[in-house]
Structure formats: structure tokens, C-alpha cells
FIKOLZA-1660 file (N, C-alpha, C; in steps of 0.1 Angstrom, whole numbers, plus 5000, padded with zeros to 4 digits):
% residues 225
   i   px   py   pz ch aa at
   1 4892 5231 4955  A  M  N
   1 4882 5241 4960  A  M CA
   1 4876 5249 4949  A  M  C
   2 4863 5251 4949  A  Y  N
   2 4856 5257 4938  A  Y CA
   2 4846 5267 4944  A  Y  C
   3 4844 5278 4937  A  V  N
   3 4833 5288 4939  A  V CA
   3 4821 5283 4932  A  V  C
   4 4810 5279 4940  A  I  N
   4 4799 5273 4934  A  I CA
   4 4786 5283 4934  A  I  C
   5 4787 5293 4942  A  D  N
   5 4776 5303 4942  A  D CA
   5 4780 5316 4949  A  D  C
   6 4773 5326 4947  A  D  N
   6 4776 5339 4955  A  D CA
   6 4763 5346 4957  A  D  C
   7 4764 5354 4968  A  D  N
   7 4753 5363 4972  A  D CA
   7 4758 5377 4971  A  D  C
   8 4755 5384 4960  A  R  N
   8 4761 5398 4958  A  R CA
   8 4756 5408 4968  A  R  C
   9 4743 5407 4972  A  D  N
   9 4738 5416 4981  A  D CA
   9 4745 5415 4995  A  D  C
  10 4748 5403 4999  A  A  N
  10 4754 5401 5012  A  A CA
  10 4770 5400 5011  A  A  C
  11 4774 5401 4998  A  R  N
  11 4788 5401 4995  A  R CA
  11 4795 5388 5001  A  R  C
  12 4788 5377 4998  A  E  N
  12 4793 5364 5003  A  E CA
  12 4793 5354 4991  A  E  C
  13 4802 5344 4992  A  F  N
  13 4803 5334 4982  A  F CA
  13 4804 5321 4988  A  F  C
  14 4801 5310 4981  A  V  N
  14 4801 5297 4987  A  V CA
  14 4812 5289 4980  A  V  C
  15 4821 5282 4988  A  L  N
  15 4832 5274 4983  A  L CA
  15 4828 5259 4985  A  L  C
  16 4832 5251 4975  A  A  N
  16 4830 5237 4977  A  A CA
  16 4844 5231 4979  A  A  C
  17 4846 5224 4990  A  L  N
  17 4859 5218 4993  A  L CA
  17 4861 5205 4986  A  L  C
  18 4850 5200 4981  A  D  N
  18 4851 5187 4974  A  D CA
  18 4843 5188 4961  A  D  C
  19 4847 5182 4951  A  D  N
  19 4841 5183 4938  A  D CA
  19 4826 5178 4938  A  D  C
  20 4823 5168 4947  A  S  N
  20 4810 5163 4947  A  S CA
  20 4800 5173 4952  A  S  C
  21 4804 5183 4960  A  L  N
  21 4795 5193 4965  A  L CA
  21 4790 5203 4954  A  L  C
  22 4796 5203 4943  A  R  N
  22 4792 5211 4932  A  R CA
  22 4778 5207 4927  A  R  C
  23 4774 5195 4930  A  L  N
  23 4762 5189 4925  A  L CA
  23 4750 5194 4933  A  L  C
  24 4752 5201 4944  A  I  N
  24 4740 5206 4952  A  I CA
  24 4733 5216 4944  A  I  C
  25 4720 5215 4943  A  A  N
  25 4712 5223 4934  A  A CA
  25 4712 5238 4938  A  A  C
  26 4710 5241 4951  A  D  N
  26 4709 5254 4956  A  D CA
  26 4719 5255 4968  A  D  C
  27 4732 5258 4966  A  P  N
  27 4741 5258 4977  A  P CA
  27 4738 5268 4988  A  P  C
  28 4731 5279 4986  A  L  N
  28 4728 5288 4996  A  L CA
  28 4716 5284 5005  A  L  C
  29 4708 5274 4999  A  N  N
  29 4696 5269 5006  A  N CA
  29 4696 5254 5005  A  N  C
  30 4706 5247 5010  A  P  N
  30 4706 5232 5009  A  P CA
  30 4695 5226 5017  A  P  C
  31 4691 5214 5012  A  T  N
  31 4681 5206 5020  A  T CA
  31 4688 5200 5032  A  T  C
  32 4680 5195 5041  A  T  N
  32 4686 5189 5053  A  T CA
  32 4695 5178 5050  A  T  C
  33 4692 5169 5040  A  A  N
  33 4700 5158 5036  A  A CA
  33 4713 5164 5029  A  A  C
  34 4712 5174 5021  A  E  N
  34 4724 5180 5015  A  E CA
  34 4733 5186 5025  A  E  C
  35 4727 5193 5035  A  R  N
  35 4735 5199 5045  A  R CA
  35 4743 5188 5053  A  R  C
  36 4736 5178 5057  A  T  N
  36 4743 5167 5064  A  T CA
  36 4754 5161 5056  A  T  C
  37 4751 5159 5044  A  Y  N
  37 4761 5153 5035  A  Y CA
  37 4773 5162 5034  A  Y  C
  38 4771 5175 5032  A  S  N
  38 4782 5185 5030  A  S CA
  38 4790 5185 5043  A  S  C
  39 4784 5185 5054  A  E  N
  39 4792 5186 5067  A  E CA
  39 4801 5174 5069  A  E  C
  40 4795 5162 5065  A  R  N
  40 4803 5150 5066  A  R CA
  40 4815 5150 5056  A  R  C
  41 4813 5155 5044  A  V  N
  41 4824 5155 5034  A  V CA
  41 4835 5165 5039  A  V  C
  42 4831 5177 5044  A  V  N
  42 4840 5187 5048  A  V CA
  42 4848 5182 5060  A  V  C
  43 4842 5175 5070  A  K  N
  43 4849 5170 5081  A  K CA
  43 4859 5159 5077  A  K  C
  44 4854 5151 5068  A  Q  N
  44 4863 5140 5064  A  Q CA
  44 4875 5146 5056  A  Q  C
  45 4873 5156 5048  A  R  N
  45 4884 5162 5041  A  R CA
  45 4894 5168 5050  A  R  C
  46 4889 5175 5060  A  L  N
  46 4898 5182 5070  A  L CA
  46 4906 5171 5078  A  L  C
  47 4899 5160 5082  A  H  N
  47 4905 5150 5089  A  H CA
  47 4917 5143 5081  A  H  C
  48 4914 5141 5068  A  Q  N
  48 4924 5135 5060  A  Q CA
  48 4937 5144 5059  A  Q  C
  49 4935 5157 5058  A  R  N
  49 4947 5165 5057  A  R CA
  49 4955 5165 5069  A  R  C
  50 4948 5165 5081  A  E  N
  50 4955 5165 5094  A  E CA
  50 4962 5151 5095  A  E  C
  51 4955 5140 5092  A  F  N
  51 4960 5127 5092  A  F CA
  51 4973 5125 5084  A  F  C
  52 4972 5130 5072  A  R  N
  52 4984 5130 5063  A  R CA
  52 4996 5137 5069  A  R  C
  53 4994 5149 5074  A  A  N
  53 5005 5157 5079  A  A CA
  53 5011 5150 5091  A  A  C
  54 5003 5144 5100  A  R  N
  54 5008 5138 5112  A  R CA
  54 5016 5125 5109  A  R  C
  55 5010 5117 5100  A  V  N
  55 5017 5104 5096  A  V CA
  55 5030 5106 5089  A  V  C
  56 5030 5115 5079  A  I  N
  56 5043 5117 5072  A  I CA
  56 5053 5123 5081  A  I  C
  57 5049 5132 5090  A  H  N
  57 5059 5138 5099  A  H CA
  57 5065 5128 5108  A  H  C
  58 5056 5119 5113  A  A  N
  58 5060 5108 5122  A  A CA
  58 5071 5099 5116  A  A  C
  59 5070 5097 5103  A  Y  N
  59 5079 5088 5095  A  Y CA
  59 5091 5096 5090  A  Y  C
  60 5093 5108 5095  A  G  N
  60 5105 5115 5091  A  G CA
  60 5105 5120 5076  A  G  C
  61 5092 5122 5071  A  M  N
  61 5091 5127 5057  A  M CA
  61 5097 5118 5047  A  M  C
  62 5094 5105 5049  A  Q  N
  62 5099 5095 5039  A  Q CA
  62 5090 5083 5038  A  Q  C
  63 5091 5075 5028  A  C  N
  63 5083 5063 5026  A  C CA
  63 5088 5052 5035  A  C  C
  64 5079 5046 5042  A  A  N
  64 5083 5035 5051  A  A CA
  64 5089 5023 5044  A  A  C
  65 5087 5022 5031  A  I  N
  65 5092 5010 5024  A  I CA
  65 5105 5013 5017  A  I  C
  66 5105 5023 5008  A  C  N
  66 5116 5026 5000  A  C CA
  66 5124 5038 5005  A  C  C
  67 5120 5045 5015  A  E  N
  67 5127 5057 5021  A  E CA
  67 5128 5069 5011  A  E  C
  68 5119 5069 5001  A  L  N
  68 5118 5081 4993  A  L CA
  68 5114 5093 5002  A  L  C
  69 5122 5104 5001  A  N  N
  69 5119 5115 5010  A  N CA
  69 5115 5128 5002  A  N  C
  70 5106 5126 4992  A  V  N
  70 5101 5138 4985  A  V CA
  70 5086 5139 4990  A  V  C
  71 5083 5149 4998  A  P  N
  71 5070 5150 5004  A  P CA
  71 5058 5150 4994  A  P  C
  72 5060 5157 4983  A  L  N
  72 5050 5157 4973  A  L CA
  72 5046 5143 4967  A  L  C
  73 5055 5134 4969  A  L  N
  73 5053 5120 4964  A  L CA
  73 5049 5110 4975  A  L  C
  74 5045 5116 4987  A  L  N
  74 5042 5108 4998  A  L CA
  74 5027 5109 5001  A  L  C
  75 5021 5098 5006  A  D  N
  75 5007 5097 5011  A  D CA
  75 5007 5091 5025  A  D  C
  76 4996 5094 5032  A  A  N
  76 4994 5087 5044  A  A CA
  76 4984 5076 5042  A  A  C
  77 4988 5064 5041  A  A  N
  77 4980 5052 5038  A  A CA
  77 4973 5047 5051  A  A  C
  78 4960 5044 5050  A  H  N
  78 4954 5038 5062  A  H CA
  78 4957 5023 5062  A  H  C
  79 4960 5018 5074  A  I  N
  79 4961 5004 5075  A  I CA
  79 4948 4997 5074  A  I  C
  80 4938 5002 5083  A  L  N
  80 4925 4997 5082  A  L CA
  80 4916 5009 5077  A  L  C
  81 4907 5008 5068  A  P  N
  81 4900 5019 5062  A  P CA
  81 4890 5025 5072  A  P  C
  82 4886 5037 5068  A  D  N
  82 4876 5045 5076  A  D CA
  82 4864 5037 5080  A  D  C
  83 4859 5028 5071  A  R  N
  83 4847 5021 5074  A  R CA
  83 4849 5010 5085  A  R  C
  84 4861 5007 5088  A  H  N
  84 4864 4997 5098  A  H CA
  84 4863 5003 5112  A  H  C
  85 4859 4995 5122  A  E  N
  85 4857 5000 5135  A  E CA
  85 4870 5005 5141  A  E  C
  86 4881 5000 5136  A  L  N
  86 4894 5004 5141  A  L CA
  86 4901 5013 5131  A  L  C
  87 4894 5019 5122  A  G  N
  87 4899 5027 5111  A  G CA
  87 4900 5041 5114  A  G  C
  88 4903 5045 5126  A  Q  N
  88 4904 5059 5130  A  Q CA
  88 4916 5066 5124  A  Q  C
  89 4915 5079 5121  A  P  N
  89 4926 5086 5115  A  P CA
  89 4937 5089 5125  A  P  C
  90 4943 5079 5131  A  V  N
  90 4954 5081 5141  A  V CA
  90 4967 5076 5135  A  V  C
  91 4978 5081 5140  A  V  N
  91 4991 5078 5134  A  V CA
  91 4993 5062 5134  A  V  C
  92 4989 5056 5145  A  Q  N
  92 4991 5041 5146  A  Q CA
  92 4983 5033 5136  A  Q  C
  93 4974 5040 5129  A  N  N
  93 4966 5033 5118  A  N CA
  93 4971 5038 5105  A  N  C
  94 4983 5044 5104  A  G  N
  94 4988 5050 5092  A  G CA
  94 5002 5045 5088  A  G  C
  95 5005 5046 5076  A  L  N
  95 5018 5044 5070  A  L CA
  95 5022 5055 5060  A  L  C
  96 5034 5060 5061  A  S  N
  96 5038 5070 5052  A  S CA
  96 5044 5062 5040  A  S  C
  97 5037 5063 5028  A  L  N
  97 5041 5055 5017  A  L CA
  97 5042 5064 5004  A  L  C
  98 5051 5061 4996  A  C  N
  98 5051 5069 4983  A  C CA
  98 5039 5064 4974  A  C  C
  99 5037 5072 4964  A  K  N
  99 5025 5069 4955  A  K CA
  99 5025 5055 4950  A  K  C
 100 5036 5050 4946  A  L  N
 100 5037 5036 4941  A  L CA
 100 5033 5026 4951  A  L  C
 101 5039 5027 4963  A  H  N
 101 5036 5017 4973  A  H CA
 101 5023 5019 4980  A  H  C
 102 5018 5031 4980  A  H  N
 102 5004 5033 4985  A  H CA
 102 4994 5026 4976  A  H  C
 103 4995 5028 4963  A  T  N
 103 4986 5022 4954  A  T CA
 103 4986 5007 4955  A  T  C
 104 4998 5002 4955  A  A  N
 104 5000 4987 4956  A  A CA
 104 4994 4982 4969  A  A  C
 105 4996 4989 4980  A  Y  N
 105 4990 4985 4993  A  Y CA
 105 4975 4985 4993  A  Y  C
 106 4969 4996 4987  A  D  N
 106 4955 4997 4987  A  D CA
 106 4948 4986 4979  A  D  C
 107 4955 4981 4968  A  H  N
 107 4950 4971 4960  A  H CA
 107 4955 4957 4963  A  H  C
 108 4961 4955 4975  A  N  N
 108 4966 4943 4980  A  N CA
 108 4975 4936 4970  A  N  C
 109 4983 4944 4963  A  L  N
 109 4994 4939 4955  A  L CA
 109 5007 4938 4964  A  L  C
 110 5006 4945 4976  A  L  N
 110 5017 4945 4985  A  L CA
 110 5010 4944 4999  A  L  C
 111 5016 4936 5007  A  G  N
 111 5011 4935 5021  A  G CA
 111 5023 4937 5031  A  G  C
 112 5019 4940 5043  A  I  N
 112 5029 4942 5054  A  I CA
 112 5024 4934 5066  A  I  C
 113 5033 4925 5070  A  T  N
 113 5030 4916 5081  A  T CA
 113 5030 4923 5095  A  T  C
 114 5025 4916 5105  A  R  N
 114 5025 4922 5118  A  R CA
 114 5040 4923 5123  A  R  C
 115 5049 4916 5117  A  D  N
 115 5063 4917 5120  A  D CA
 115 5070 4928 5112  A  D  C
 116 5062 4936 5105  A  L  N
 116 5067 4947 5097  A  L CA
 116 5075 4943 5084  A  L  C
 117 5072 4932 5079  A  E  N
 117 5079 4927 5067  A  E CA
 117 5070 4929 5055  A  E  C
 118 5076 4933 5044  A  V  N
 118 5069 4935 5031  A  V CA
 118 5067 4922 5024  A  V  C
 119 5055 4920 5018  A  R  N
 119 5052 4909 5010  A  R CA
 119 5046 4914 4997  A  R  C
 120 5051 4908 4986  A  L  N
 120 5046 4911 4973  A  L CA
 120 5036 4901 4967  A  L  C
 121 5026 4905 4960  A  D  N
 121 5017 4896 4953  A  D CA
 121 5024 4886 4944  A  D  C
 122 5020 4874 4944  A  A  N
 122 5026 4863 4937  A  A CA
 122 5028 4867 4922  A  A  C
 123 5017 4873 4916  A  S  N
 123 5018 4877 4902  A  S CA
 123 5029 4887 4899  A  S  C
 124 5031 4896 4909  A  L  N
 124 5042 4906 4907  A  L CA
 124 5055 4899 4907  A  L  C
 125 5057 4889 4916  A  L  N
 125 5070 4882 4917  A  L CA
 125 5073 4874 4904  A  L  C
 126 5063 4870 4897  A  R  N
 126 5065 4862 4885  A  R CA
 126 5068 4871 4873  A  R  C
 127 5064 4883 4873  A  Q  N
 127 5066 4892 4862  A  Q CA
 127 5080 4896 4860  A  Q  C
 128 5083 4900 4847  A  S  N
 128 5096 4906 4844  A  S CA
 128 5093 4920 4838  A  S  C
 129 5102 4929 4840  A  G  N
 129 5100 4942 4835  A  G CA
 129 5112 4951 4837  A  G  C
 130 5109 4964 4837  A  G  N
 130 5120 4974 4839  A  G CA
 130 5124 4976 4853  A  G  C
 131 5133 4986 4856  A  P  N
 131 5138 4988 4869  A  P CA
 131 5128 4992 4879  A  P  C
 132 5117 4998 4875  A  M  N
 132 5107 5002 4885  A  M CA
 132 5101 4989 4892  A  M  C
 133 5097 4979 4883  A  L  N
 133 5092 4967 4888  A  L CA
 133 5102 4960 4897  A  L  C
 134 5115 4959 4892  A  L  N
 134 5125 4951 4899  A  L CA
 134 5129 4958 4912  A  L  C
 135 5133 4971 4911  A  H  N
 135 5139 4977 4923  A  H CA
 135 5128 4984 4931  A  H  C
 136 5117 4989 4925  A  G  N
 136 5107 4995 4932  A  G CA
 136 5097 4986 4940  A  G  C
 137 5095 4974 4934  A  L  N
 137 5086 4964 4940  A  L CA
 137 5093 4951 4944  A  L  C
 138 5098 4944 4935  A  Q  N
 138 5103 4930 4937  A  Q CA
 138 5114 4930 4948  A  Q  C
 139 5123 4940 4947  A  D  N
 139 5134 4941 4957  A  D CA
 139 5129 4944 4971  A  D  C
 140 5117 4949 4972  A  M  N
 140 5112 4952 4985  A  M CA
 140 5106 4940 4993  A  M  C
 141 5104 4929 4985  A  H  N
 141 5098 4917 4991  A  H CA
 141 5107 4911 5002  A  H  C
 142 5102 4910 5014  A  G  N
 142 5110 4904 5025  A  G CA
 142 5117 4914 5033  A  G  C
 143 5117 4927 5029  A  E  N
 143 5124 4937 5036  A  E CA
 143 5115 4942 5048  A  E  C
 144 5121 4948 5058  A  R  N
 144 5113 4954 5069  A  R CA
 144 5111 4969 5066  A  R  C
 145 5099 4974 5070  A  I  N
 145 5096 4988 5068  A  I CA
 145 5104 4996 5079  A  I  C
 146 5106 5009 5075  A  T  N
 146 5111 5018 5085  A  T CA
 146 5100 5023 5094  A  T  C
 147 5102 5023 5107  A  T  N
 147 5092 5028 5116  A  T CA
 147 5096 5042 5121  A  T  C
 148 5086 5049 5127  A  P  N
 148 5088 5062 5133  A  P CA
 148 5098 5061 5144  A  P  C
 149 5105 5072 5147  A  S  N
 149 5115 5073 5158  A  S CA
 149 5108 5071 5171  A  S  C
 150 5096 5076 5173  A  R  N
 150 5089 5075 5185  A  R CA
 150 5081 5062 5185  A  R  C
 151 5083 5054 5195  A  R  N
 151 5076 5041 5196  A  R CA
 151 5061 5043 5196  A  R  C
 152 5056 5053 5202  A  R  N
 152 5041 5055 5203  A  R CA
 152 5035 5057 5189  A  R  C
 153 5043 5061 5180  A  D  N
 153 5038 5063 5166  A  D CA
 153 5040 5051 5157  A  D  C
 154 5045 5040 5162  A  H  N
 154 5047 5028 5154  A  H CA
 154 5033 5023 5149  A  H  C
 155 5033 5016 5138  A  P  N
 155 5020 5011 5133  A  P CA
 155 5016 5000 5143  A  P  C
 156 5003 5000 5145  A  D  N
 156 4997 4990 5154  A  D CA
 156 4997 4976 5148  A  D  C
 157 5003 4967 5156  A  R  N
 157 5006 4953 5151  A  R CA
 157 4992 4946 5148  A  R  C
 158 4982 4948 5157  A  E  N
 158 4970 4941 5155  A  E CA
 158 4963 4946 5142  A  E  C
 159 4963 4959 5140  A  R  N
 159 4958 4965 5127  A  R CA
 159 4965 4959 5115  A  R  C
 160 4978 4958 5116  A  L  N
 160 4986 4953 5105  A  L CA
 160 4981 4938 5102  A  L  C
 161 4980 4931 5113  A  A  N
 161 4976 4916 5112  A  A CA
 161 4962 4915 5105  A  A  C
 162 4953 4923 5109  A  Q  N
 162 4940 4923 5103  A  Q CA
 162 4940 4926 5088  A  Q  C
 163 4947 4937 5085  A  R  N
 163 4948 4941 5071  A  R CA
 163 4956 4931 5063  A  R  C
 164 4965 4924 5069  A  Y  N
 164 4973 4914 5061  A  Y CA
 164 4964 4902 5057  A  Y  C
 165 4954 4900 5064  A  L  N
 165 4945 4889 5061  A  L CA
 165 4938 4892 5047  A  L  C
 166 4936 4904 5044  A  D  N
 166 4930 4908 5031  A  D CA
 166 4940 4905 5020  A  D  C
 167 4953 4907 5023  A  F  N
 167 4964 4904 5013  A  F CA
 167 4965 4889 5011  A  F  C
 168 4964 4882 5022  A  L  N
 168 4965 4867 5021  A  L CA
 168 4953 4861 5013  A  L  C
 169 4942 4867 5014  A  A  N
 169 4930 4863 5007  A  A CA
 169 4932 4863 4992  A  A  C
 170 4939 4874 4987  A  V  N
 170 4942 4875 4973  A  V CA
 170 4952 4864 4969  A  V  C
 171 4962 4862 4978  A  Q  N
 171 4972 4852 4975  A  Q CA
 171 4967 4838 4974  A  Q  C
 172 4956 4835 4982  A  D  N
 172 4950 4822 4982  A  D CA
 172 4944 4818 4968  A  D  C
 173 4942 4828 4960  A  R  N
 173 4937 4826 4946  A  R CA
 173 4948 4823 4936  A  R  C
 174 4961 4825 4941  A  T  N
 174 4972 4821 4933  A  T CA
 174 4982 4813 4941  A  T  C
 175 4978 4800 4944  A  P  N
 175 4985 4792 4954  A  P CA
 175 4998 4786 4949  A  P  C
 176 5001 4788 4936  A  D  N
 176 5013 4781 4930  A  D CA
 176 5026 4788 4934  A  D  C
 177 5026 4801 4939  A  T  N
 177 5038 4808 4943  A  T CA
 177 5038 4811 4958  A  T  C
 178 5047 4806 4965  A  P  N
 178 5048 4808 4980  A  P CA
 178 5049 4823 4983  A  P  C
 179 5044 4827 4995  A  H  N
 179 5045 4841 4999  A  H CA
 179 5059 4846 5001  A  H  C
 180 5068 4836 5004  A  N  N
 180 5082 4841 5007  A  N CA
 180 5091 4839 4995  A  N  C
 181 5085 4838 4983  A  A  N
 181 5093 4838 4971  A  A CA
 181 5101 4851 4969  A  A  C
 182 5113 4850 4965  A  R  N
 182 5122 4861 4963  A  R CA
 182 5126 4863 4949  A  R  C
 183 5125 4875 4944  A  V  N
 183 5129 4878 4930  A  V CA
 183 5140 4888 4931  A  V  C
 184 5152 4885 4925  A  R  N
 184 5163 4894 4926  A  R CA
 184 5171 4893 4913  A  R  C
 185 5172 4904 4906  A  H  N
 185 5181 4905 4895  A  H CA
 185 5181 4893 4886  A  H  C
 186 5170 4888 4881  A  G  N
 186 5170 4878 4871  A  G CA
 186 5168 4864 4876  A  G  C
 187 5167 4862 4889  A  S  N
 187 5165 4848 4894  A  S CA
 187 5155 4848 4905  A  S  C
 188 5148 4837 4906  A  V  N
 188 5138 4835 4917  A  V CA
 188 5142 4825 4926  A  V  C
 189 5144 4828 4939  A  A  N
 189 5147 4818 4949  A  A CA
 189 5135 4815 4957  A  A  C
 190 5130 4803 4957  A  V  N
 190 5118 4799 4964  A  V CA
 190 5122 4790 4976  A  V  C
 191 5118 4795 4988  A  A  N
 191 5122 4788 5000  A  A CA
 191 5109 4782 5005  A  A  C
 192 5109 4769 5007  A  Q  N
 192 5097 4762 5012  A  Q CA
 192 5098 4761 5028  A  Q  C
 193 5088 4765 5035  A  A  N
 193 5088 4765 5049  A  A CA
 193 5086 4751 5055  A  A  C
 194 5091 4749 5067  A  G  N
 194 5089 4736 5073  A  G CA
 194 5102 4728 5074  A  G  C
 195 5102 4718 5083  A  S  N
 195 5114 4710 5085  A  S CA
 195 5116 4701 5073  A  S  C
 196 5129 4699 5070  A  G  N
 196 5133 4689 5060  A  G CA
 196 5130 4694 5046  A  G  C
 197 5127 4707 5044  A  S  N
 197 5123 4713 5031  A  S CA
 197 5136 4716 5023  A  S  C
 198 5134 4717 5010  A  S  N
 198 5145 4720 5002  A  S CA
 198 5143 4734 4995  A  S  C
 199 5153 4739 4989  A  S  N
 199 5152 4752 4982  A  S CA
 199 5155 4750 4968  A  S  C
 200 5147 4756 4959  A  L  N
 200 5148 4756 4945  A  L CA
 200 5152 4770 4940  A  L  C
 201 5160 4770 4929  A  T  N
 201 5164 4783 4923  A  T CA
 201 5161 4782 4908  A  T  C
 202 5154 4792 4904  A  L  N
 202 5151 4793 4889  A  L CA
 202 5160 4804 4884  A  L  C
 203 5169 4801 4876  A  N  N
 203 5178 4810 4870  A  N CA
 203 5174 4814 4856  A  N  C
 204 5171 4827 4854  A  T  N
 204 5166 4831 4841  A  T CA
 204 5177 4835 4831  A  T  C
 205 5190 4833 4835  A  D  N
 205 5201 4836 4826  A  D CA
 205 5199 4827 4813  A  D  C
 206 5200 4832 4801  A  P  N
 206 5198 4824 4789  A  P CA
 206 5207 4812 4788  A  P  C
 207 5219 4812 4794  A  E  N
 207 5228 4801 4793  A  E CA
 207 5226 4791 4804  A  E  C
 208 5217 4794 4814  A  Q  N
 208 5215 4785 4825  A  Q CA
 208 5200 4784 4828  A  Q  C
 209 5192 4781 4818  A  K  N
 209 5177 4780 4820  A  K CA
 209 5173 4766 4825  A  K  C
 210 5176 4764 4838  A  A  N
 210 5172 4751 4843  A  A CA
 210 5169 4752 4858  A  A  C
 211 5161 4744 4863  A  L  N
 211 5158 4743 4878  A  L CA
 211 5168 4734 4883  A  L  C
 212 5176 4738 4893  A  T  N
 212 5186 4730 4899  A  T CA
 212 5183 4728 4914  A  T  C
 213 5183 4716 4919  A  H  N
 213 5180 4713 4933  A  H CA
 213 5193 4716 4940  A  H  C
 214 5191 4720 4953  A  R  N
 214 5203 4723 4961  A  R CA
 214 5213 4712 4962  A  R  C
 215 5208 4699 4961  A  S  N
 215 5216 4688 4962  A  S CA
 215 5225 4686 4950  A  S  C
 216 5221 4693 4939  A  G  N
 216 5229 4692 4926  A  G CA
 216 5222 4684 4916  A  G  C
 217 5210 4678 4919  A  T  N
 217 5203 4671 4909  A  T CA
 217 5197 4680 4899  A  T  C
 218 5198 4677 4886  A  R  N
 218 5193 4686 4876  A  R CA
 218 5178 4683 4873  A  R  C
 219 5170 4693 4873  A  M  N
 219 5156 4691 4871  A  M CA
 219 5152 4695 4857  A  M  C
 220 5140 4692 4852  A  P  N
 220 5136 4695 4839  A  P CA
 220 5135 4710 4837  A  P  C
 221 5137 4715 4825  A  D  N
 221 5136 4729 4822  A  D CA
 221 5123 4734 4826  A  D  C
 222 5122 4747 4831  A  A  N
 222 5110 4753 4834  A  A CA
 222 5101 4755 4822  A  A  C
 223 5088 4755 4823  A  P  N
 223 5079 4757 4811  A  P CA
 223 5082 4771 4805  A  P  C
 224 5083 4771 4792  A  G  N
 224 5084 4783 4785  A  G CA
 224 5099 4788 4784  A  G  C
 225 5108 4780 4790  A  Q  N
 225 5122 4784 4790  A  Q CA
 225 5129 4777 4778  A  Q  C
% end
């Protein structure tokens, strides 16, 4: 919030609720277009504050994915954005997410299925790194989100399904890693869907760097191992 102009004679001043409003040339006498824009920005800003409060409260003041319960580190993430016809600022179109998971969700590095399961981007599942990557992201793959105690506040399944299509579109550009790949503490378990399928395990332990088929047949070493 910024003071952008004042009228000393009338003892009034003008506040800008959004940084973009500081660009209005004459705040006390805005043009019609500037007034329309200002009203839209202010309404959106107020809606977002109310939306955040309602969503985070519905989820018990915690992240739906990792259950972090520090309100300052929580956001109300839209399932479908404002520009979408179903993107209304209602609790059913929101998820209480910590900053990390909100950013990952907005950039389709993380998806949530209509069955409330978390999916991670294939590139994230292939990476190795510190505890934040492992425990904050990779360990969440395949887990179910925590839903509000009141059923009427649960995320809308149809909205989740539509949003998940955006996540899948990104995955289609990296088809070499299945969506249900699991990464846990140094090993990747890849489960192939369908009847008669087998399961492969990539163990990254320095003493066991080999792909081993469930039947016991030894496979060639993984590239770069």
C-alpha cells in the first residue's frame, strides 16, 4: 500500500493498493480507462485476500501436501486460474499449499489427480540433491493430499481433472519416465502399468549400481553409472 497523492486543501490522500496503480498520471483525476482499471485491480486484490483466508482456514491452517502449519508460509493456490470460466475464487477451487508446493503446482512441476494423489514432474524424479528435493518434493510423489474436514470444502474433482491435463501435457514432452515413478532415499522404483508388466529397480548405491529385474536377471549397468 502506497501514498501516491494528496489534497492538502481537502485534507485527503490517495492510497494505491497495488504497485501498478502508482503509474496513474493524475490519481485525483483519473481517466475513464484508468478508473476502470483501478477498480478492477482493487476488487481482485480484495477477493484474493478473502480467498486466501477462507481456503487456508478450511484446510486447518496447514499445507494440503506436506502438512506444514506455519500460516506465513502458506498460500491459497487456485486449481483453475481466474481467467478460466470455472476459476472462481471459491474454496472448492483452492488448495492450501506451502510456498514450495504452490510454486511447483503453478509451474506444473507438481500435479494433483482427481483422486487427490500427488504427481511429480519426471525431471524432478530424476534429479538428485539435498533434503529439500528428497523430502520436500520426491517423497510426496504418490501421496494423497489432506482435505478439509468439511466435505463441502473439498477440492472439486472436475477442476482437479482439468488442471491435471496441463501437468500431463508437460509430462508428454518427457516420455522416458513414467508418471508413477517413485524416488525414495537413493533408489528409483519404476512400476509399469498394465497386465503382465514387470517392475524395475534402479539402485544408486555405489556398491550396487545395476538394474535388476524382479525375476533376478541382471541387466546392463545404467548409463553414467
